[in-house]
C-alpha positions in Angstrom: -222.7 5.8 137.9 -219.4 6.6 139.9 -220.3 3.8 142.3 -221.6 1.1 139.8 -224.8 0.7 141.3 -228.0 0.4 139.5 -230.6 2.9 139.7 -233.3 0.3 141.1 -231.1 -0.1 144.3 -230.2 3.7 144.9 -234.1 4.2 144.2 -234.7 1.8 147.0 -232.3 3.2 149.5 -233.7 6.7 148.8 -237.3 5.6 149.2 -236.4 3.8 152.6 -234.5 7.1 153.8 -237.4 9.0 152.8 -240.0 7.1 154.6 -237.6 7.3 157.6 -237.6 11.2 157.3 -241.5 11.2 156.8 -242.0 9.2 160.0 -239.5 11.1 161.9 -241.0 14.3 160.8 -244.5 13.3 162.0 -243.3 12.6 165.2 -241.3 15.5 165.8 -244.4 17.7 164.7 -246.6 15.8 167.0 -244.0 16.2 170.0 -244.0 20.2 169.0 -247.9 20.1 169.1 -248.0 18.3 172.4 -245.3 20.6 174.1 -246.6 23.9 172.2 -243.2 24.4 170.6 -244.2 25.9 167.1 -240.5 25.8 166.0 -240.3 22.1 166.4 -243.6 21.5 164.5 -242.3 23.5 161.7 -239.0 21.3 161.8 -241.3 18.3 161.5 -243.2 19.7 158.8 -239.9 20.2 156.9 -238.6 16.8 157.6 -241.8 15.4 156.3 -241.5 17.3 153.1 -237.9 16.2 152.8 -238.8 12.4 153.3 -241.7 13.0 150.4 -239.1 14.4 148.0 -236.6 11.7 148.7 -239.3 9.2 148.1 -240.1 10.9 144.6 -236.5 10.7 143.6 -236.2 7.2 144.8 -239.3 6.1 142.5 -238.1 8.4 139.7 -234.7 6.3 139.7 -236.3 2.9 139.9 -238.6 3.8 137.0 -235.4 4.8 134.9 -233.4 1.6 135.5 -233.7 -0.7 132.3 -232.4 -3.7 134.0 -233.4 -3.4 137.9 -230.9 -5.6 140.2 -228.3 -5.6 137.5 -225.2 -3.4 138.3 -223.9 -1.0 135.8 -220.4 -2.3 134.4 
C-alpha cells in the first residue's frame, strides 16, 4: 500500500465511515419524509446505499489482511 497501513485498519475505517453514512442517510430520509421533500428522501436513500457499499468494502479489506494490526513494510 502506498500509505503503509494494513488492510484491517483501512477496513475498519471504511466500515466506520459507512456506518456514519448509513445513519446520516436514514436521518436525511426521515427529515425529507416529515417535510414532504422527496428530493431529500432520495438523497438520504442514496447516502444509505453509499454507507452500505463502504461497509462491504471495509469487510472485504479486513478479510484480505493476512496479518491484522501489522503495518506493511
